[in-house]
C-alpha positions as CSV (number, residue, x, y, z in Angstrom):
1,Y,-20.8,1.5,15.5
2,K,-21.0,0.2,12.0
3,K,-20.6,3.3,9.3
4,E,-24.7,2.5,8.7
5,G,-25.1,3.2,12.6
6,K,-23.3,6.2,12.8
7,M,-25.3,7.4,9.5
8,N,-28.7,7.2,10.8
9,D,-27.2,8.4,14.1
10,M,-26.3,11.5,12.2
11,L,-29.8,12.1,10.4
12,T,-32.1,11.1,13.2
13,F,-30.1,13.6,15.4
14,N,-30.0,16.3,12.8
15,I,-33.7,16.0,12.2
16,N,-34.5,17.0,15.6
17,E,-31.7,18.5,17.3
18,G,-29.5,20.0,14.3
19,Y,-30.6,23.5,14.9
20,S,-29.8,23.3,18.8
21,E,-26.9,21.7,18.5
22,S,-25.9,24.4,15.8
23,I,-26.7,27.2,18.4
24,L,-24.5,25.3,21.0
25,R,-21.6,24.9,18.6
26,S,-21.6,28.9,18.3
27,L,-21.9,29.5,22.2
28,R,-18.7,27.5,22.5
29,M,-16.9,30.1,20.7
30,S,-17.7,32.6,23.5
31,F,-15.1,31.2,26.4
32,L,-12.4,33.1,27.2
33,K,-9.0,32.5,26.3
34,E,-5.9,32.5,27.9
35,E,-4.9,36.0,27.0
36,D,-8.1,37.0,28.4
37,Y,-7.3,35.6,31.8
38,S,-4.1,37.5,31.5
39,A,-5.6,40.6,31.1
40,L,-7.8,40.0,34.0
41,R,-5.1,39.4,36.5
42,N,-3.8,42.6,35.5
43,C,-6.2,44.3,36.6
44,Q,-5.5,46.7,39.5
45,N,-9.2,47.1,40.7
46,M,-12.8,46.3,40.1
47,S,-13.6,48.8,37.7
48,D,-10.5,48.0,35.3
49,F,-11.9,44.4,35.6
50,K,-15.4,45.4,34.3
51,M,-13.5,47.1,31.1
52,V,-11.8,43.9,30.5
53,L,-15.1,41.8,30.4
54,E,-16.5,44.3,27.8
55,D,-14.0,43.4,25.6
56,T,-15.6,39.8,25.8
57,D,-18.6,37.7,25.3
58,Y,-19.6,39.3,28.6
59,N,-20.1,42.8,27.2
60,Q,-23.5,43.0,27.3
61,L,-23.8,41.6,30.2
62,V,-21.8,44.0,32.5
63,L,-21.8,47.2,30.3
64,P,-24.9,48.4,31.8
65,E,-23.4,47.7,35.3
66,Q,-22.3,50.5,37.7
67,S,-18.3,50.6,38.4
68,P,-16.8,49.3,40.1
69,I,-18.7,46.4,39.7
70,E,-19.2,44.2,42.7
71,V,-17.9,40.3,43.0
72,A,-21.2,39.1,44.5
73,R,-23.4,40.7,41.7
74,L,-21.0,39.7,39.2
75,K,-21.4,36.1,39.8
76,T,-25.1,36.1,39.7
77,L,-25.1,38.0,36.3
78,L,-22.4,35.4,35.3
79,K,-25.1,32.7,36.5
80,E,-28.2,34.2,34.9
81,K,-26.4,34.4,31.5
82,L,-25.7,30.8,31.6
83,S,-28.9,30.0,33.1
84,Q,-30.7,31.8,30.4
85,E,-28.9,30.4,27.3
86,L,-29.9,26.9,28.9
87,N,-33.5,27.8,29.0
88,Y,-33.2,29.2,25.1
89,L,-31.8,25.7,24.1
90,A,-34.1,23.9,25.5
91,A,-37.0,26.0,23.7
92,Q,-35.3,24.9,20.8
93,S,-35.4,21.2,21.6
94,S,-37.6,18.5,21.6
95,E,-37.7,14.9,23.4
96,P,-35.4,13.5,24.5
97,L,-33.0,16.0,24.9
98,T,-35.8,18.3,26.6
99,E,-35.7,16.0,29.4
100,F,-31.9,15.6,28.9
101,L,-31.6,19.5,29.3
102,E,-34.0,19.6,32.7
103,L,-32.1,16.4,34.5
104,M,-29.0,18.0,34.1
105,R,-30.0,21.0,36.3
106,H,-31.5,18.7,38.8
107,G,-28.1,18.8,41.0
108,Y,-28.5,22.6,41.2
109,M,-32.2,22.3,42.1
110,I,-31.3,20.0,44.7
111,D,-29.0,22.8,46.3
112,N,-31.5,25.2,46.2
113,I,-33.9,23.4,48.0
114,V,-32.0,22.4,50.8
115,N,-30.4,25.5,51.7
116,I,-34.3,27.0,51.4
117,I,-34.9,24.7,53.9
118,E,-31.9,25.2,55.8
119,G,-33.0,28.6,55.7
120,I,-36.4,27.9,56.8
121,K,-35.5,26.6,59.6
122,N,-33.2,29.3,60.9
123,K,-36.4,31.8,60.3
124,V,-34.9,33.6,57.4
125,D,-37.4,35.2,55.0
126,L,-38.3,33.2,51.7
127,D,-37.8,36.1,49.4
128,V,-34.2,36.7,50.6
129,L,-33.5,32.6,50.1
130,L,-35.0,32.9,46.6
131,K,-32.5,35.7,45.6
132,R,-29.5,33.7,47.2
133,A,-30.9,30.7,45.0
134,D,-28.6,29.4,42.1
135,P,-30.4,30.7,38.6
136,L,-29.2,26.8,37.7
137,G,-31.7,25.6,39.8
138,Y,-34.1,28.1,39.8
139,F,-37.8,26.5,39.3
140,P,-41.3,28.3,40.1
141,E,-42.3,25.8,42.8
142,M,-39.4,27.0,45.0
143,K,-41.9,29.6,45.9
144,N,-44.3,27.3,47.2
145,I,-42.2,26.5,50.0
146,R,-43.3,28.1,53.1
147,M,-42.7,27.9,57.0
148,V,-44.1,24.9,58.8
149,E,-46.1,24.6,61.6
150,G,-44.1,23.7,64.9
151,D,-41.1,22.4,62.4
152,D,-43.0,19.7,61.3
153,Y,-41.0,18.8,58.6
154,A,-42.7,15.5,57.6
155,D,-45.6,17.9,56.2
156,L,-43.5,20.1,54.3
157,Y,-42.3,16.5,52.9
158,Q,-45.6,14.9,52.4
159,T,-47.2,18.2,51.0
160,V,-44.4,20.3,49.0
161,L,-41.2,18.7,48.4
162,I,-43.1,15.5,46.9
163,D,-44.6,17.4,44.1
164,L,-41.2,19.1,43.3
165,P,-39.3,18.5,40.2
166,I,-36.4,16.8,42.4
167,G,-39.7,15.5,44.9
168,K,-38.5,11.5,44.0
169,Y,-34.8,12.3,45.4
170,F,-36.5,12.9,48.8
171,H,-38.8,10.0,48.5
172,N,-35.8,7.9,48.1
173,F,-33.7,10.0,51.0
174,I,-36.4,9.2,53.5
175,E,-36.9,5.5,52.5
176,D,-33.0,5.3,52.6
177,I,-32.7,6.6,56.1
178,L,-35.9,4.5,57.5
179,Q,-34.1,1.5,55.7
180,N,-30.6,1.8,57.3
181,D,-32.1,2.4,60.7
182,P,-35.0,0.1,61.8
183,S,-35.5,2.0,65.1
184,K,-37.0,5.1,62.7
185,D,-40.5,5.0,61.1
186,T,-42.6,7.6,58.9
187,N,-43.3,9.7,62.3
188,S,-39.4,10.1,62.3
189,I,-39.5,12.1,59.3
190,S,-39.6,15.8,60.9
191,A,-36.6,14.6,63.3
192,I,-34.5,13.3,60.3
193,M,-35.0,16.5,58.3
194,R,-34.4,18.7,61.4
195,D,-31.2,17.0,62.4
196,Y,-29.4,15.9,58.9
197,K,-26.6,18.4,58.3
198,P,-27.6,20.0,54.8
199,E,-24.5,18.9,53.3
200,K,-25.1,15.3,54.4
201,I,-28.6,15.7,53.0
202,K,-27.5,17.2,49.5
203,N,-24.6,14.1,49.3
204,I,-27.4,11.7,49.5
205,L,-29.9,13.5,47.1
206,K,-27.0,13.9,44.4
207,K,-26.0,10.4,44.8
208,F,-29.7,9.6,43.7
209,W,-30.1,12.3,41.4
210,L,-26.9,10.9,39.7
211,T,-28.0,7.5,39.5
212,D,-31.1,8.4,38.1
213,F,-29.4,10.6,35.2
214,H,-27.3,7.5,34.5
215,K,-30.2,5.3,34.0
216,F,-32.1,7.9,31.6
217,C,-28.9,8.9,29.9
218,T,-28.2,4.6,29.5
219,T,-31.7,3.6,28.5
220,V,-33.7,6.6,27.0
221,L,-30.5,7.9,25.0
222,D,-29.2,6.3,22.1
223,G,-25.9,5.8,19.7
224,P,-23.2,8.3,20.8
225,S,-25.1,10.0,22.9
226,R,-25.7,7.3,25.1
227,E,-22.2,6.0,25.1
228,I,-20.5,9.5,25.8
229,M,-22.6,10.1,28.6
230,D,-22.1,7.0,30.4
231,E,-18.5,7.6,30.0
232,L,-18.8,11.4,31.6
233,L,-21.7,10.1,34.0
234,Q,-19.2,7.2,35.6
235,F,-16.2,9.4,35.6
236,E,-18.0,12.0,37.6
237,S,-19.8,9.3,39.8
238,D,-16.2,7.9,40.6
239,L,-14.7,11.5,41.4
240,M,-17.6,12.2,43.7
241,T,-16.7,9.1,45.2
242,I,-13.2,9.4,45.9
243,Q,-13.5,13.0,47.0
244,I,-16.4,11.8,49.7
245,I,-14.1,9.3,51.2
246,Y,-11.1,11.6,51.2
247,N,-13.1,14.1,53.2
248,S,-13.8,11.3,55.6
249,I,-10.3,10.5,56.5
250,G,-9.8,12.2,60.0
251,N,-13.1,12.1,60.7
252,K,-13.1,9.7,63.9
253,E,-17.2,8.9,62.9
254,L,-17.2,8.2,59.5
255,I,-14.1,6.3,59.3
256,S,-14.8,4.0,62.3
257,G,-16.1,0.6,61.4
258,R,-19.8,1.6,61.9
259,G,-19.2,4.6,60.4
260,R,-17.6,3.1,57.1
261,E,-20.5,0.3,56.6
262,G,-23.3,2.9,57.7
263,E,-23.4,6.9,57.3
264,R,-20.4,6.6,54.8
265,K,-21.6,3.9,52.7
266,Q,-24.8,6.1,52.1
267,Y,-22.7,8.5,50.3
268,I,-20.7,6.2,48.0
269,H,-22.0,6.6,43.8
270,L,-23.0,3.3,42.2
271,A,-23.1,4.6,38.6
272,G,-18.9,4.7,38.3
273,Q,-16.5,1.9,37.4
274,L,-15.3,1.5,41.1
275,Y,-18.4,0.2,42.1
276,P,-19.0,-3.0,43.1
277,G,-15.6,-3.9,41.6
278,R,-13.7,-2.1,44.5
279,D,-16.6,-1.7,46.7
280,V,-14.7,-3.8,49.6
281,E,-11.4,-1.9,49.1
282,L,-13.5,1.5,49.3
283,T,-15.5,0.4,52.5
284,M,-12.2,-0.1,54.1
285,A,-10.6,2.8,53.3
286,D,-9.8,4.7,56.6
287,D,-6.6,6.6,55.2
288,L,-4.9,7.9,52.1
289,P,-2.5,5.1,51.8
290,K,-5.6,2.7,51.7
291,L,-7.8,5.3,49.1
292,K,-5.2,5.0,46.9
293,E,-4.5,1.4,47.1
294,A,-8.5,0.8,46.3
295,V,-8.2,2.9,43.1
296,R,-5.0,1.6,41.8
297,P,-6.1,-0.6,39.3
298,Y,-7.2,2.9,37.4
299,E,-4.5,4.3,36.4
300,R,-5.9,7.6,36.1
301,Y,-7.5,7.7,39.5
302,R,-4.4,6.4,41.0
303,R,-2.1,9.6,39.6
304,M,-4.8,12.0,40.5
305,L,-4.5,11.1,44.1
306,E,-0.2,10.9,43.8
307,N,0.6,14.3,45.1
308,V,-2.7,15.2,47.1
309,P,-2.2,16.5,50.8
310,D,-2.9,13.9,53.4
311,P,-6.0,14.7,55.0
312,S,-4.4,13.5,58.4
313,K,-1.6,15.6,58.1
314,E,-2.0,19.4,58.7
315,E,1.5,20.4,57.7
316,D,0.3,18.9,54.1
317,F,-2.3,22.1,54.0
318,G,-1.2,25.8,53.1
319,G,1.8,25.1,51.1
320,T,1.9,25.2,47.1
321,M,0.2,21.4,47.1
322,K,-2.7,21.2,44.9
323,S,-5.7,20.2,46.5
324,I,-8.3,17.5,45.9
325,D,-11.0,20.2,44.7
326,D,-8.3,21.7,42.2
327,I,-7.1,18.4,40.9
328,M,-10.7,17.4,40.5
329,F,-11.6,20.5,38.7
330,E,-8.9,20.3,36.4
331,E,-9.5,16.4,35.5
332,K,-13.2,17.2,34.8
333,A,-12.2,19.9,32.8
334,K,-10.3,17.7,30.3
335,E,-12.8,15.5,30.6
336,Y,-15.6,17.8,29.4
337,G,-13.5,19.8,27.0
338,I,-12.8,16.3,25.1
339,V,-15.0,13.6,25.5
340,A,-18.1,15.7,25.7
341,F,-17.0,17.9,22.3
342,E,-15.1,15.0,20.0
343,Q,-17.7,14.5,17.8
344,Q,-21.1,15.8,16.7
345,F,-24.5,14.5,16.9
346,H,-25.2,13.9,20.3
347,V,-26.4,15.8,23.4
348,A,-23.4,15.5,25.7
349,S,-22.0,18.6,24.2
350,F,-24.5,20.1,26.0
351,Y,-23.6,18.7,29.6
352,G,-19.8,19.3,28.6
353,Y,-20.8,23.5,27.8
354,M,-22.9,24.0,30.6
355,K,-20.1,22.2,33.4
356,L,-17.1,24.1,31.7
357,K,-19.0,27.4,31.8
358,E,-19.6,26.7,35.2
359,Q,-15.6,26.4,35.3
360,E,-15.4,29.4,33.7
361,I,-17.8,31.3,36.2
362,R,-15.4,30.1,39.0
363,N,-12.3,31.5,37.3
364,I,-13.7,35.1,36.9
365,V,-15.1,35.1,40.6
366,W,-11.9,33.9,41.8
367,L,-9.8,36.5,40.0
368,A,-12.5,39.3,41.0
369,E,-12.2,38.1,44.4
370,L,-8.2,38.6,44.6
371,V,-8.8,41.7,42.5
372,A,-11.3,43.2,45.3
373,L,-8.9,42.6,48.0
374,N,-5.8,43.9,46.5
375,V,-3.9,40.6,46.7
376,P,-0.3,40.8,45.5
377,K,0.3,39.7,42.4
378,N,3.1,37.3,43.3
379,Q,1.1,35.1,45.1
380,P,0.1,31.8,43.9
381,G,-3.6,32.3,43.8
382,W,-3.2,34.4,40.8
383,K,-2.6,31.0,38.9
384,K,-5.4,29.0,40.6
385,Y,-7.8,29.0,37.4
386,I,-8.6,26.7,34.5
387,V,-8.7,27.6,31.1
388,P,-11.5,25.6,29.4
389,F,-10.0,23.5,26.2
390,K,-7.1,24.5,27.0
391,D,-5.8,20.7,26.9
392,L,-7.6,19.5,24.3
393,Y,-5.0,17.2,22.8
394,Q,-3.7,16.4,26.0
395,I,-6.1,14.2,28.0
396,D,-4.8,10.6,29.6
């Protein structure tokens, strides 16, 4: 940007969102530090664990709880706290930040709705399903989903799902299925919703969501907000694509010629740097060496895959080698910690904050589970957490 452009961005952003951003910057100070994690690792039981958290920003959250606190209860409280913080930020915001804060939570809404539909299919009570829902993806219309007559999921789609905040992604999902399989028509919706595994549905819906979110960020936002969110979402989209292909290795249906061109391609994200330039190579990748070759022009992605276990070799798993999930979380924490917070006067810091707080919640819950299970302190799992902002000046 030219100096004048940056000054205009600063002035206009501060007029509308200066207060919200100042709140966010203060919330950033609440992240646990390495010494906090060290204290959590040294806990002998969940009563000790609760006491350590009482000396952190989570004091008011855990103080009223009975001791020892249960891990499931702790996870719910942590998620609710983050959700409340985001709700408060949204209440102080104006457009386009308000819509941005809504869109960035659609991925969690997708998880909730698909889980509720799956629960309904298995005759689980709706109240139970709502209690299990992720607070980050909660919205009032979730209560309107009810059992359907004779497993008629076409009716559920047409009368309920289509009117949800994420209804357009279900619409895109159905259209995509019908377009890729000419033998199906609108009367096949019930069978589609009944037969598709929930993880497959989530992957396809999140592809549509991320594409939609990316379009919003690159067309509605401007200045640093547009540039930084474009970079973050391209990176996130590429990681999702790499992980989907990696996880398909060893699945004969997905790595067959028909599977690569059909079902697996439905999951591939279109918002990243890998598409369309590496589309052919990614489509042909049916083993780890071919996946590595497909991402070779991108140094960061190439190095990420250097030491991951080969999905086709059982002997690669169970040792000290990091999983692809571990590596993805590490890389995302670096990206969100630096790119989303490296400058002011943009909305990307709100997205980065949510993602890094999620990582912190994963850390706390993971260590709590180890404490609750009395896992020996010399086991490698005790080091399996990622401290946000730790590598602030070490991004590749």
